[in-house]
C-alpha positions, 0 to 999 in steps of 0.5 A: 500500500505504502508503494502505491502511495508514494508512486502517486505523491512522486507522479504529482511532484514530477508534474510540480516540476514541470510546471513550477513558477520559474520564480521558484528556482530563479529569485531570491525575493518574496512576496511579502503581500502573500505571506502571513507571518503567523502562518509562516512555515506551514501555509505554503505546505498546507495549500500544497498539500491540498492541490496534492490531494485534489490532484489525487481525485481530478487530473483537470486542475491547471496545476501552473496555475495553482501553483503560481498562486500558492502563498509565500514559503518563507520571509526569507530564502535563505530560511527556506522556499518552495523547492525546499518545502517541497522536498522536505514534504517529499521525504517526511512522506517517503520516511512516514515522518512530519514535513517540519521534522525534516530540514535541508541545509546547503551546509554539511555541517550547520545541522550538527552545529544547530543540535550542538547549539541547542544542547548547549542551552540544555546542559545535555550530552550529545554523541555524534555517531558516523558511518564512514568519514566525517565531513572534512569541514568538521573540526571538533577541537575548534567547536569544542574551545571556539564555540564551547560545544560539548559532545562526543564522537563515534565512528560506527558502521551502520545505524543499528549499530548505534547504542544507547546514550544518555543525551542527545544521538545524532547519526551522519552518513554520507550518501548519494541518495537524498532523503530515505532513512531507516529510522531507529528508535535509538536515534535522535537525529539522522543527518544525511550528507550528499557529495554536491547538494547539502545535507538533510536533517531528519528530527526522530520521535515526538520527544525531539520535535521542540528542536525544530524550531531552534534548528530552523533559526540557525538555518535562517541566521548562521547559514542556508537551507539547501539552494533552490537549483540544488533542491530541484536537483534532489527532487528530479533524483528522487522522482526519477528525472535525473540520475545520482551522476548527473547533479554534481553541479546543478545549473553551473555550466562553468569551470567552478576554479575559474568562476571563482577567479573571476569573482575574487578578481571582480571583488578585488577590483571593486572593493580596491583591496589587495587581500583575499576575499572570501565568497560565502553562501549569505550574506549572514553566512559571511557575517557568522564567520567574521564574528566567529574568526574574531571571537576565535582571534580574541581567544587566542590573542587576548586570553580571558578578556571581554569581547565586545560587539558593538552593534546599532540596535535598529539595524538590519534584524539579521545582523542584530539577532546574530550578534546576540545569539553569538553572545548567548553562547559565550559567558565573555562576549556582550552585545553593546547597543551603538545608536546611530540613527535618527538624530544620533551622531555615529561617531560620537556614539563610537567615540564615548563607547570605544572609551567606556570598553577600553577603560574595561580592558576589553576587546572591541568589535564594531559592526555598522552599515554605512550608509545606515538603514533605513535612514540612509545616513552617512557619517564624516568619515574622516572624523570616523577615521579619527575615532577608529584611530584614536590611542585609548588606555585602559582604567590601569594605564595600558595601551587599550586593544584597538577596535576592528571596525566591520562595515556592512557595505550592502547599501554602497558596495562601490565606495573604496574604503579599504584600498592603499590611501583609502580612508579606513586603510589605516585601521583595521577594517573588514568589509562585507556585502550581501550578494543577493543585492547588488552583487547578483542583481538578486539572482543568488543570496551569496556574499562577500567579504574583504579586509585592508592589509592590517587585518590579513591574520584576522582573514585567515581566522574568518576563513577558518570558520567559513569552511568549518561551517561549510558556508562558502559559496555554491558552484552555481553561485560562484558562476552568477556572481562571475557573470554579474559582478563586472556589470555592478557598479554601472547598475549602481550608478544608472539604478542611483540616477532613477532613485534621485529623480523619484526622490526629487519629485516626491519632494516636488509633489508631497512636500511635507513628507519626509525623505531619508536619502543621500545629499547631492554633496555625498553621492560626488562622493561616490555614496549613490544608494538606490534605496530611500525611506519615505516618512509620509505625512500624517494627522490625528489628535494624539501620537497614537493617532498620528502613528496609526494613520501612518502605518495605514498610509504606507500600506495604502502606498503599497498596495496602490503601486504593486496593483497598479504596476504588478509587472514591477513594482513589488512588495519585497525586502531587497536592493540592487535588483536587476529591474523593478522597484521593491517596497517594504516597511522594515518595522515588519520585515528586515526588522522582524527581531528588533526591539519594538521601540527601535523599529522604523514604521516608514516605507522603504523604496528600492529602485532598479536602473530598468524600470518604467520611471514615469509610471511609478511618478504617475500611480504615486501622484494618483496616491498624493491626490488621494489623501 
């Protein structure tokens, strides 16, 4: 009976793969107008399963149309996406477990790290059983000494030889067949490693289901889900459309070594840095490697000293959340708030905080966006250099450890900060950028980081942790970046010109609106972002009424844009896309995990070089005339 049911399901999935929307494979942005956060991780699969049940009874369903009408699967593609959801649903059905118990990763080590992190807080023992060779990335010594994880390692021939253990039992095996597990009671977590696609984790037993949300959060913040291209290859293998030997590098036609070399050359040209760049599976993958690499360096070179990550409280939610997650795991690591926006001067804030950290003889690491998000502010760079270069003393009169400045350059990756003679060339600085933005034009999630000459040893540590987490960019991501990076700087210029024209138009037709955007003077210095935030005029008798009116107005504007210009205007969280115009409200998207008082309930608009600007002006004028 089970064989017949599996056959029906795999036949349906085969039809899905032939009729799926192209965006399932090619886009990194998710539409928020068809996303219900309270039903995240369930709504997509509930409706997908309904399609399956309907297809069993009737073959007349227009599947292509039905699939395109399914709600957004997750708010961020790195956490999951339609194809990863379908893959997990298929594996769950084949192994007769709930689909939420199956979690796919691009990384081979991240699923193990997710379990170890959860058990660190639970003070629970972990036994890692593995057949064959453990992933070359797995560095037990660093995981114990730097991450603070506790575990035993045990080589076994097969799952059936895993013995009882007082704690969590993990079984890891490398396999060419994706997703079929022989479940036994002794094992809490199965991890199947695929040579080229990533890994699949299966949570076994109801008693372990409390781990699921924690594991998914690791996937959201420190790594990524199995990529759409790799999920497609895995699904094709399961339904018999692709032989196991045919998906070593899905969708990637070029030579990986050549593409990687081209990408590193482009990053060197764009950033002006002559140190080796590192390319990760996402911006947050890179940021996690930076944070853990710096923690590792501090533990080796500044034994016993406190580590302080200085982070703006209203910056991108992923940065904020990840920093606090790292601090939560390690007793000597703390996050310090850095006020940078809304009347706070970044340089003054950094100066005050660095004085305090120096007095405590602690190690300062500063993470900041330039321009800031969402208010698009740029500090005085000469003053910034002076503040970061200032020699400070500890309370005992010793010279304090100088800071490392970790610069999120996603908004303006074309600005030169690091090369010889540039403004931050003499201060220990590491720059990184989210690759789903301008570097790839929204075609993949890969991100990169690069340092100046003063960070060479730090970069070696960061590379070690990028590899340990198995978070390097995939072959296809390298291929996409190799194609897109050479045109990036021109796309930035062209998108800025559209943005400046749109901002000037809004000033003209809605002068009471407050627009956060760079000045003409800053643009001449090279800061040419193509995103601005819009604080719409409001009315009401109380602060509550005014805020409520403004929030409703934000949604009215976005809804008008996406309905009147559906082919170009989208309700999405992104930036640097190849075409169209994206709208979002940071407080409900990019600042999802930010404290409520630090959230920004304003509209954020991202324009591209390729869009019908006149049509957007016309619709915006209609909006103005309606309020």
